[in-house]
N, C-alpha and C positions, 0 to 999 in steps of 0.2 A: 858498762855504765854500772859507776861505783853506787850502791844506797847506803844510807846514813844508818839501817837497820844494824841495831848492836848483835852482834852473834857470839855464842859461847859455845867453845866445844869440849864435851865434856867426853868424849869418847877418845881414848888415847889407848894405844897399845899396852896390853897388859894392867888395863885398869878393870877392878872389879866393881862390881855392879852397887854394891855400898857405898864408894868411895865417890863413884857418879853420883847417887842419888845425894851424899852428903853435898857436895860441890852444885848440885843444883837447888838444894834446900838455900843453900848460901847464897845465889845467885836470884832466888826470888825474894828472900831478903832485901839483898842491896837494891836490887830493882822498885820494889815497893818501898822503902826507904828514901829513893829518889823523889817521888811523889807525883812523877811524870805524866802516869796513868799512860804510858805507852807498851809497844810491843816489844819482843826481842824473841831471837831465834835461839833454838839450842840445837846442838849438832847430838845426836845422839848414835848415829850410824846405822843401818838397815840390815845387818847379818851376812856376813859374807859366807856363810853358808847354804843360803839360801831361803834361812827361816828368818824370823822376825829376831831382831837385835834386843839381847835381855834388858841391856840399858834402855833403850826406848819405851818397850814393855814397862819397866820399873818407874821410868818417868811419867808415862802416859797414865798409867796407875796413881804415882803420885799427885799430877795436875787435877785428876779425878776428884781426890783429896781436896787438896789446895782450893778447890772450886767451889765444896761443901762446904769447908769450912771459911770462904769468901775470902781467902787469902789471894787469889787471883779473879780474875774477870771471867776468863774462858782459855782455849787452848783449843790448835787446829795442827793434826798430824799433818806434816809436809806434805804428801801425797795427796792430800786434797787440795793445797792451796791454789790450782789452777782451775778448780770444778767451782764454782760461783752457787752452782742448783745443788751440789751436794748437801744432805743435812747438815752433816759436819761443819761445812763451811758457812752454811748459813745460821747456824747457831753462834758460832766466832762474832765476836762483837766488836773487831776491829778487822775485820775481812778486808775492808778498803783501805787499810794501812799497810797491808802486805804490797812490797812493792814490786815492780811489775816482773823483775826478771825471774821472782821465785812463784810467782802466776805463769810466767811461760814455761817454766823448765819445775813440775814441780817435783818435790825431794824426800821420798820419804825416808831418807836418814836426817830429817829435820823436825822440829817440834816448833809452832810460834806460841807464846803464850802472851796472854794482856793481862796487864797488872792495874 
């Protein structure tokens, strides 16, 4: 089943973290300008060498800054999408808007953002 959630892929082979962050910043600005107040997913990758993706770590850090600056309403690491009782999911203001397919198969290579 296809969800209608917008998904942006900022994790391309060979992309540098600063380029991915610039893309993420443009995406957040664009989504805020739409004024829908919805959520979207960002594909960050999960780290192919068994560690955490540098892009994902940078996006999560940017989300923390954007939240403090009121540029976003919340964010959720994709690995917690299916765990509604985790503190991370409970703090995400749009947890109920996450499509079922993401909740059934949590993905650590995603970050959900609420604008």
